[in-house]
N, C-alpha and C positions, 0 to 999 in steps of 0.2 A: 473456652474451648475453640471457638472460631479463630481467635487470634493465634492460638498455638498451632492450629492446622496450617494457617497461612504462613506463619513463621517457618514451620517445618518445610513447607513447599518451597519457599524462596531459598532457603539454605540448601535443600536437596538439588534444585535445578542449578544453583551456582556451583555446587560441588561436581555435578555431572559435566557441566560445560568446562570446568577447570581441568578435568581429566585429559583433555586434548592438548594441554600445555606442552607436553614433550613431543607431540606428534606434528609440530609445525616447524620443520627445519628449514624450509625454503619459503620464498615469497608466494610461489604458486600454491604451496600447502596452506599458508595462512589466509591468503585472500580468496583462493578458488578451490580449496579442498583437494588440491592435487589433480584437478580435472578428472576425478575418478568416480564420481557419484552416479548412482542409478536413479531412474525416473521417479519411483514412488516416494522415497524420502524427500527428494527435492520438490516434488509436487505438493506434498503435505506442508513443506516449509513455505512454499508460495502462498498456499491458503492461509497459513498462520501469519504471513507477512501482511495479508489483507484484512484478516479478521481480528483486528485489535479490539480493545474495549470500546473504541469509537463505534465499531460495529456491534459488538456484543451487548453493550449497554444502549447505544444510540438507535439501532434498528427497532428493538422492542419498544423503546420510548417513543419513537416516531409513530408506529402503528397504534400504540396505546393512546396517543393523543389525536391522531388523524385517521389514516386508513392505510391500505396496502399499495397505493399507486406508485410509491417510490421504488417498489420491487422491480419495476421495469429497468431501472438503472442497473441492477445486478443481472437481470436477464439479458441485457445487451452484450454481456460477455460472449454469447454465442455468435455475435457479429464480429467482435474484435479478435477473438482467439484465432480463427482461421487465417486472418490477415497476418498476424505475427508468425504463425507456423509456416506459411508459404512465402511471405515477402521478406520479413526481417531475419528470421533464423538462418536461412541459407547463407546470407552475407556474413552475419555475425560469427557463425560457427566455422566458416572457412578461414576467417582472418585471425582466429586464435588470440583474441584481445583480452585485456583485463577489464576495460570499461567500454561502454558503447560510444563514449565521446571520443575515443581514439579513432573510430570510424570517421567522425566528422573532420578530424584533422587530415586524415588520408584523402577523404573525398574533396574537402574544401581547403581549409588552412587552419592555422593555430587560433586565429581570432574566433572562428565559429566554435571551435572546441571550448575555448575559454568562456564564451557567452553561455553555451548550453550547460557546461559544467557548473558555472556560477548559479544559473537558475535552478539546477538540480539541487545544489547545496542548500539553497533557500527553501525550496519546496519540501525536500525530504527531511531537512532539519525541523521544519514546522510540523510535519507529520509525526515525527518521533516525539516532539514536545507534547503534542496532543495525546499520543499513546501513553505517555507517562502521566499526564494530567487526569485522564479518565479513570484509571483504577485508583488513583490517589484520592479521588472523591470517596470511593468505597472505603479505603483504609481510614480516612478521616472520620467517616460516619461510624465505622466499626470500633475505633479506639477512642474517639473523642479528641484525638490529637490535632494540632493545627495542620492545615493543608500543606504548608511548606515542608513540614517534617515528613509527611507522607510522600511528597515528591522526592525528597532526598533519599528515602529508603528505597523506592523503586529505582531511581537512577543509579545509585551506587552499586547495588547488587547486580543489576543487569550489566553494567559497565565492566565489573570485575571478571565475570566469566567470558564475556565477549572479547576482552583484551587479551585474556590468557589463551583461549582455545581457538580463536579465529573462525573461519567459515565452517569447518566441520562441527565445531561446538554449536554454532548458530543453527545448522540444519538439524542435528540430532536432538538438541534441546527443543527445537520447534516441534519435532515429532512427538516428544513426550508431552509438551505443553498443549499441542492440538488434541491429543488423546484426553487430557484432563478437561479441556474446553468442551469437547463433545459430550463427555460424561456430565459436565455441569449443565449443559443445555437440556439434555434428555431428562436429567433429574428434576430440574425446576419446571419443565414443561409438564411432566407427568404429575408431580406433586401439586402444582397449582391447579391443574385440571381436576384432580381428584377432590379438591376442596370446594368446587363449585356445585351448589345444589342442582341436581339434574345432569351433571357431567357434561360430556361433549355436546350433547344436543342443546342443552341450555346455554352453554358457552357460545355455540354457533348462532343461535337465535338472538342472543343478547348483543353480540358483536355486529350482527347483520342489522338489527334494528337501530343501532347507533351509528350506522354508516361506516363502521370500521373494517368491513370486509370489501369495501368498494375497491375494485382493482383496475378497471378500464375507464379512462377519461380520454375520449377521442376528440376533444375540442382542439381547434387550430389556433385558439387564442394564445399568442406568445407570452402573455402575462401569467398563464397558468403554469406554475412551476413544475407540478408533478403530472402534467398531462402525458399521454403515451408518447407523443412525437418528440418532445424535448428529452424525455427519459431514455428512449431508445436511440435516437440519433445523437443527441449530445452525450448521453451516457456511453455509447459505444466509442465515441471519439476520446472521451476521458479515459476509458479503460484501455483503448488502444495506445494512448500516450503513455499510460502506466506500464502496460505489458511490453510495449515495443521500445521505449526510450528511457525508462526509469532504471537507474543503475541497481537499485535494491532488488529488482526482478531480473535484469540482465545478468547480474553476477551469479544468480542461481543457475541460469541456463549454461553459463560458462563452466560451471562445476561438473557438468555431465560429460559422459565419455564420447558422445558422437552427436551428429545432427539428429539421427533417428531417436536417440535417447532424449534429446532436448525437446523434440516434438511430442513425444509421449508424456513428458513432464507437463507441458502446457495443456494437453488434452485431459490428463488426469486432474489437473488443477480445475479446469472448467467443470468436469463431472462432479467434483466434490463441492465446489463453491455454490452452485445453484441450490441444491437441497438444504445446505446449511443456512444460506441467506433466507430462503423461504421459511424455514423453521423459526428463525429469529423474529421475522415479521409476524408470524402467526402467534408466537409467544406473547407479543404485545397485545394481541387481541384477547388471548386467554386472561392476561392480567386485567385488561379492561372489564371483561365479564366478571371476574372475581370481585373487583372493587365496586362494580355495579350492585352486586348483592350485599357487599359489606362496605358501604361508603365511609362509615365512621372510622374504619381502620386506616384510612388515608391520612389521618391527622398526624402531622409531624413530617410529611414528605417534604424534603428541602427544595427539590425541583424535579421536573418531569424526567430528566436524564437519569435520575437516581432511582426510578421506579422499580427496576429489577433487583438491585441489591437491597432496597428498602423492603420489598416483599420477602426476599430470602431471609433477612435478619429478623423481621417482625413475625413472619408466619411459619418459617421452617425451623431455624435455630439448629444448634448442635452440629452433628456430623455433616448433614446435608448443607447447612449454611456454610460450613468451612469448605466443603467441596466446591460450591458455586463461587464463593469469594475467591478461592484459589484458581478457579478456571478463568475468572476475570483477570486476575494477575497473569495467568499463563498467556492469555491472548495478547496482552500488551507487552509483556516481556519479550515475546517472540518478535513483535514488530520493532521494538527498540533495538534488540540485538542485531537484527538484520539491517536496520536503518543506519546505525552508527558504524557497522562494518562497511556498508556501501559508501557512506560519506568519507570514511577513512581511505578507502580504495581510490575513489575519484580524486580526492585531495592529494594523496600520496603519489599516485602515478603522474599527475599533471604537474604539481608544484615541486615536491621534494625530489623524486627520482629524476625528473626531467631537467630541472633547473638548478636546484640547490646542491644535491649530492649525487651526481650520476657516477656510475661505475663502481659502486660500493659492493661489499659482499652480501650474500643472501641473508646471513644472520643479522647484518646491520639493518637491512630493510624490514625484516621481521620485527626486530626490536623497535624500530621507529613506528611501524604499523601498530604495535601494541600501545605505544605512548599516544599516537594519533587517535586511537580508539578511546583512550581515557579522556583526551581533550574534547572530542566530539560528544562523548557521554556527558561531560560536565556542561558543555554549551547547551545541549538539548534539555538537560535537567533544569538549568536556569530558565530556558525558554518556557518550560512547562508551568512555571509560576504565573505566566501571563496568558496561558492558553485558554482560560475560561472566557476571555473577551471575544472569542470568535463565534459565539452563538451555539445553537443546538449541535450536539455531537454528531448526529447523523449526517449533517451537511458541512461541518466545519472544514474538513480537508477537501471535500468536493469543490467548495468555492475557490480555494486556492488553486487546485488542479485545473479548474476551468479557465482561470486566468493564464497560467503559465504553461500548462500541458499542451494547449492548442498550438501556440507558436513553436514550441520545441518539436512537436510532431510534424508540423509543416516543414520545418528545416530538414528533418530526417527524410521525409518523403521527397522533397526537392532533390536531395542527393541520390536517393535510391531509384527514382523513377525517371529522372531527366538527365540528359547529357549536357544540356545548356547551362544548367544552374551554376552560379559562382558564389563565392563566399560572401563578399560585401553585399550583393543584392539579397542573399538569404537573410543576413542579419537585418537589413533594412526592412524586408518584408515582415520579419518577426516584430521589429520595433513598432511599425505602423499598426500591425494587428493588435499588439498589446495596448497601444494608445486608443484604438477604436473600441476595444472591449472595455477598457477602463471608463471611457465616455459613456458607453451603453449602461454600464453598472451604475454610474453616477447620475445620469440624466433620465434613465428609463427604468421601468419595472419588468423588463423582459426576463424570462426565466434564466437563471444563471446557468442552467444545464445547456443552453445554446451557446454559451460563451466559448467553450472549447472548440465547437464546430466552426463558429465564426472565425475564431483566431487561426485555426488550421487553414481554412479556405483562403483567408486574406494573405496569410504568410506565403502560401504556395503560389497564389496568383500573382502577387506583387513581386515576389522573389523571382518568379519565372520571367515575367515581362521585363523587369530590369536587367535580367541576365541576357536578354536578346541583343543588347548593345555589346559591341566588341567581338573579338574572335571566339569561335567555338572551342571549348577546352579539348586538349589532345586526348583522343580516344585511347591511346596507348597508356596514358597515365590513369585513365578511368577504368581500365580493364579489371574486372573482378569487384568493382565498387558500385557499379550501376547494373540493374537488371537488364539483361540482354547483351551485356559485354562480359563474356566469360574470361577468366584469367588466362594469360598466355600459357600455352603448353598444357592446358587441361580442359576437360569437358565440364559437364555438370558436376557440382560437388557431390561427393559420395554421401549417401544417406547413412 
């Protein structure tokens, strides 16, 4: 029965996404939904882009095995979101771009755009691969089929509806999938809690006695990975890099009708993300309490990352099991569809339209965009076969984001906040930052959550100092690209 429900879900979502096939007559429709979307569906799509099975399975697995200290990484959203709303969005929305990396070319030069775009392709492609891999663990456990077959099933069906429907298909299927995800979270939370002798009181006491409710670690020891300071400071930089420079997120802002609507989107995103993340962490504590009372039922658990689907299949079964498994698929199909759409947009705008085939018709670019989506879907599906080598799901993508996100964020901030910054020094700053962070990762045990912060600071500082040599860039050319230099002939951008 579980397999039938999951199969029905995958086919239904694929059909819904494919309905938008005939509504994408132009490149703006395919890549940006015609810039006509309202805040709420886009905000839900943003949450869905973040809450893949990496989060859905990984966060409960983390708190089940350790404690709640990693929650502060999610909580640091409240520090990052206002910076994006008031610093990044006014520039982006005024310029009417397809990708955020077009800003870097206008502010600096083509080399900077190439570097940032290339890093994005690597980072987001890896994230999509992880998003396919995580639910494929579930499908493999559910059916007994080899993992590679499960990866192919996930990759193929998601690629189909994304390539046919474009950005509107991504956003509206995200809304459907997020609704299923939340239903699954609520169902498993309530059902697992109801099976603990003594209910919520017993669950609380058991988790607390085992140290699994520990939330605040105020040590300044830089080797403590989940201490409050690296989680909040480093976490806020990683989230800022994602919300402010990652095309998978920027592309959603660009689908909205105005700056005001874009700001509402991110505010709603923040309001939704925090309670969902808190619930997922607490779910891990509930599962810990359940297996504390029934330790023999853990026999057969393949690894800690699979504790949520393992519980669902062994203890719930039937309709509820199908719902939860479908919700895990929903979370990752949403991330994959958004990721390969963003990868295609960045690739298409920079390489194909700019250099290979400029001046072609809109229908031509839509057709090429569809084939590009198929290509990226295939590449990410192949990468998913090796995603299991990156360690626990809760931190797998965070580790890569900490390496790459900091230097990219530093380059964007150089462009937005300083008039002195130039292209080559910005790239040099990013390269030096990446080298230092790589050395820290190799030679020290400092918390990887500090890596993004260190990378951002070094990129900004080195890039700015090196830019002091030579003439100051022309302010006329920088108008509208640096905060404090309004576009000629206009005041502040309309909200």
